[in-house]
C-alpha positions in Angstrom: 200.5 -84.7 15.0 197.2 -84.4 12.6 196.9 -81.2 9.9 194.2 -79.6 12.0 196.6 -79.6 15.2 199.4 -78.4 13.3 196.9 -75.4 12.1 195.9 -74.9 15.5 199.1 -75.0 16.9 200.3 -72.0 14.4 196.9 -70.1 14.8 198.1 -69.9 18.5 201.5 -68.8 17.8 200.8 -66.3 15.5 197.7 -64.7 17.5 200.2 -64.9 20.7 202.9 -63.1 18.8 200.8 -60.7 17.3 198.9 -59.8 20.6 202.6 -59.3 22.2 203.9 -57.2 19.3 201.1 -54.9 19.7 201.4 -54.7 23.2 205.0 -53.9 22.7 205.3 -51.7 19.9 202.9 -49.2 21.6 205.6 -48.7 24.2 208.8 -49.1 22.1 208.1 -46.9 19.3 207.6 -43.6 21.5 210.7 -44.5 23.5 212.7 -45.4 20.4 212.1 -41.5 19.1 212.6 -40.1 22.6 215.9 -41.8 22.3 216.9 -40.6 19.1 215.8 -36.9 20.0 218.2 -37.6 23.1 220.9 -38.5 21.0 220.4 -35.5 18.6 220.3 -32.8 21.2 223.2 -34.2 23.2 221.0 -34.8 26.5 222.8 -38.6 26.7 225.9 -37.3 28.7 223.4 -35.6 31.2 221.6 -38.8 31.7 224.7 -40.4 32.1 226.4 -38.3 34.5 223.6 -38.6 37.0 223.7 -42.3 36.9 227.4 -42.9 36.7 227.9 -43.9 40.6 225.5 -46.6 39.7 226.6 -47.6 36.6 230.6 -47.5 38.0 229.4 -49.5 41.0 228.5 -52.6 38.5 231.5 -52.0 36.3 229.9 -50.4 33.0 230.1 -47.2 31.1 227.8 -44.4 32.3 226.1 -44.4 28.8 225.0 -47.8 29.2 222.2 -46.5 31.7 219.9 -45.4 28.9 219.9 -49.0 28.1 218.4 -50.0 31.8 216.5 -47.2 32.1 214.3 -48.2 28.8 214.1 -51.7 30.1 212.5 -50.5 33.3 210.2 -47.9 31.8 209.3 -50.3 28.4 210.6 -53.9 28.3 213.6 -56.1 27.4 213.1 -55.1 23.9 213.3 -51.6 24.4 216.6 -51.9 26.2 218.0 -54.0 23.5 217.0 -51.5 21.1 218.6 -48.4 23.3 221.7 -50.7 23.3 221.8 -50.9 19.4 221.1 -47.2 19.3 223.8 -45.8 21.2 226.4 -48.5 20.9 228.4 -46.6 18.2 228.6 -43.7 20.9 230.3 -45.8 23.4 234.3 -45.0 23.7 235.1 -48.6 23.0 233.1 -51.6 22.6 231.7 -53.9 25.7 233.5 -56.7 26.9 231.7 -60.0 27.1 231.2 -59.8 30.8 229.9 -56.0 30.6 227.3 -56.9 28.0 226.4 -60.2 30.5 226.3 -57.6 33.4 224.1 -55.1 31.5 221.6 -57.7 30.0 221.3 -59.5 33.4 220.4 -56.3 35.2 217.8 -55.9 32.5 216.2 -59.4 32.9 216.2 -58.8 36.3 214.5 -55.1 36.4 212.3 -54.3 33.6 208.7 -53.3 32.4 208.1 -52.3 35.9 204.7 -50.4 35.0 203.3 -54.0 34.3 205.1 -56.2 36.3 205.8 -54.0 39.4 202.0 -53.1 38.9 200.9 -56.9 38.9 202.8 -57.4 42.5 201.0 -54.7 43.4 197.8 -56.4 42.5 198.5 -59.6 44.2 199.0 -57.5 47.5 202.8 -56.4 47.9 203.5 -53.0 48.3 204.8 -51.4 44.9 207.3 -49.3 46.7 208.6 -52.7 48.0 208.8 -54.8 45.1 210.3 -51.8 42.9 213.1 -52.0 45.7 214.0 -55.6 45.5 214.3 -55.7 41.8 216.0 -52.0 41.2 218.5 -52.8 44.3 218.4 -56.5 43.3 219.6 -56.0 39.7 222.6 -53.6 41.1 223.5 -56.2 43.6 223.6 -58.7 41.1 225.5 -56.6 38.5 228.4 -55.9 41.2 228.4 -59.7 42.1 228.7 -60.2 38.6 231.3 -57.7 37.8 233.4 -59.2 40.8 233.4 -62.8 40.1 234.4 -61.7 36.0 236.9 -59.2 37.5 238.6 -61.7 39.6 238.6 -64.5 37.4 239.6 -62.7 34.3 236.8 -64.5 32.4 234.7 -63.0 29.6 237.2 -59.8 29.1 237.2 -60.2 25.1 235.4 -57.4 23.4 232.0 -57.6 21.5 231.7 -56.5 18.2 227.7 -55.9 17.4 226.6 -56.8 14.1 226.5 -53.8 11.2 223.1 -54.1 10.7 222.0 -53.5 14.6 224.8 -50.9 14.9 224.8 -48.8 11.8 226.3 -45.7 13.0 225.1 -42.4 12.9 222.0 -42.0 10.3 220.1 -39.4 9.0 216.1 -39.5 10.2 215.1 -41.4 7.1 217.9 -44.1 7.3 217.1 -44.4 11.0 213.4 -44.7 10.3 214.1 -47.7 7.7 216.6 -49.2 10.4 214.1 -49.2 13.1 211.3 -50.8 11.1 214.2 -53.6 10.0 214.9 -53.9 13.9 211.0 -54.1 14.4 210.9 -56.9 11.9 213.7 -59.0 13.7 212.1 -58.4 17.0 208.6 -59.8 15.4 210.6 -63.0 14.1 212.4 -63.5 17.4 209.2 -63.5 19.4 207.2 -65.8 17.3 210.2 -68.4 17.1 210.5 -68.0 21.3 206.5 -68.5 20.9 206.8 -71.6 18.9 209.6 -73.1 20.9 207.9 -72.3 24.6 204.6 -73.8 23.3 206.4 -77.0 21.7 208.2 -77.4 25.2 204.2 -77.2 26.7 202.8 -79.5 24.1 205.9 -82.3 24.8 205.4 -82.2 28.4 208.9 -80.6 29.4 207.0 -77.6 31.3 205.6 -80.3 33.5 209.1 -81.9 33.8 210.6 -78.5 35.1 207.8 -77.8 37.4 208.3 -81.0 39.1 212.4 -80.2 39.4 211.6 -76.9 41.3 208.7 -77.7 43.7 210.9 -79.6 46.7 213.4 -76.3 46.5 210.3 -74.0 46.6 208.8 -76.2 49.3 212.3 -75.8 51.4 212.0 -72.1 51.0 208.8 -71.7 53.1 206.3 -71.1 49.9 203.3 -73.1 50.8 201.8 -76.2 49.1 198.9 -73.6 47.5 201.3 -71.2 46.2 203.8 -73.8 44.8 202.4 -74.5 41.5 201.7 -70.8 40.7 205.2 -69.6 41.4 206.6 -72.5 39.4 204.5 -70.9 36.4 205.5 -67.3 37.0 209.3 -69.1 37.2 208.7 -70.8 34.0 206.5 -69.1 32.0 206.3 -65.1 33.3 205.4 -62.9 36.0 202.5 -62.1 34.3 201.1 -65.5 34.3 202.2 -66.5 37.8 201.0 -63.1 39.1 197.8 -63.3 37.2 197.0 -66.5 38.9 198.1 -65.3 42.5 195.8 -62.3 42.0 192.8 -64.8 41.2 193.7 -67.3 43.6 193.8 -64.5 46.3 190.3 -63.3 45.8 189.0 -67.1 46.3 190.3 -68.4 49.2 192.4 -67.1 52.1 196.4 -67.2 51.5 198.8 -65.8 53.9 200.7 -62.7 53.4 204.0 -64.3 53.5 203.2 -67.0 50.8 202.5 -64.1 48.5 205.1 -62.2 49.3 208.1 -64.9 49.2 206.5 -66.3 45.9 206.7 -62.7 44.3 210.0 -62.1 45.2 211.2 -64.9 43.9 209.4 -64.5 40.8 210.3 -60.7 40.4 214.2 -61.5 40.3 213.9 -65.0 38.5 211.0 -65.5 36.2 210.4 -66.3 32.6 213.3 -68.8 32.4 212.6 -69.8 29.1 211.4 -67.0 26.9 213.1 -63.9 28.4 216.3 -65.7 29.2 216.8 -67.2 25.6 216.0 -63.9 24.5 218.9 -62.1 26.3 221.5 -65.0 26.0 220.8 -64.3 22.0 221.7 -60.8 22.3 225.2 -62.0 23.8 224.7 -62.5 27.5 226.6 -65.5 28.8 224.6 -68.4 30.6 226.7 -68.1 33.9 225.2 -64.9 34.7 221.9 -64.7 33.3 220.9 -68.5 34.9 223.6 -69.6 37.2 224.3 -66.6 39.3 220.7 -64.9 38.8 219.2 -68.3 40.1 221.3 -68.6 43.2 220.9 -65.0 43.9 217.1 -65.0 43.3 217.0 -68.0 45.8 219.5 -66.6 48.2 217.5 -62.9 48.6 214.2 -65.2 49.1 215.6 -67.3 51.7 216.9 -64.0 53.6 213.6 -62.6 53.6 212.3 -66.2 54.9 214.8 -66.2 57.9 214.5 -62.3 58.8 210.8 -62.6 58.8 210.3 -65.7 60.4 209.3 -64.1 63.9 206.6 -61.7 62.7 202.9 -62.8 62.4 200.7 -62.3 59.4 199.3 -59.3 61.1 202.7 -57.6 61.6 204.0 -58.8 58.4 200.8 -58.0 56.1 201.1 -54.1 57.7 204.9 -54.2 56.7 204.7 -55.6 53.2 201.6 -55.7 51.8 199.0 -53.4 50.6 195.8 -51.9 52.5 193.5 -53.2 50.3 195.1 -56.7 50.9 195.0 -55.8 54.7 191.5 -55.3 54.7 190.7 -58.4 52.5 192.7 -60.5 54.7 190.9 -59.0 57.9 187.6 -59.8 56.3 188.7 -63.6 55.3 189.9 -64.0 58.9 186.6 -62.6 60.4 184.6 -65.2 58.1 186.7 -67.7 59.6 
């Protein structure tokens, strides 16, 4: 690789890292302060109490609800910072299976304001996509809990590194520790950006795309939506969803194609960047990759079967936004 290409490569990586960190920290810093206040004023037990039944279904301590909430409101990094913050207050360390369940729920249901908002722009109703990912995360967590409990696997306790969970700190020490964590996040994001970019450069992404195409076609996703869905699954929902938004404004796209594509992407996207991050944080690959993939394809296939007899009009009225419905009618009339 020529020196100029190497410089361009790292310029791209640095630019994308800076852009990502700017967006992330604008959201994460306020959330970190709120969580600190929640701990200081003893609000955590009340929040935990409200969500205790849900966390009980998946075999997790009630206190971990704040981790999942942070991820849903902010992003995966916000969830991880919450985990490091509340870990010292847990009665006992999480087991490897519990950490895997929690982080798998985080990777399925996170960053709702942005990602569910993107789904809405493609034409899928906001509340439907919200429920698919929210209830999907709970169902997947319960399935994983059943699998790990019945097989007796991953039952060893997880000890977090001391620099991540140093225990109770004063405000000054806490601020310094947060800065250290943000520095770690910047390093992780840069490493992930470099890794994913390398995969693109060597053509590995194209190879993965070809592997997924036959399976997505079997699900009933149309030929025009196949490459966009694969992009979303491999690179992230923001990429795939954004392309679908653009595509749907240019040509007539069936509502079922958009819905099935967004459902699959909602439950199983960014299989490199987010997945590597979650596994690095301690989750086991069996839950984050294998069971999550099977679950996502199974849920999408169930939607395909259940809605098979619905025509486009009925389907659009049930699952798609009014704006999409208007566009669909206009394209039908043009035809």
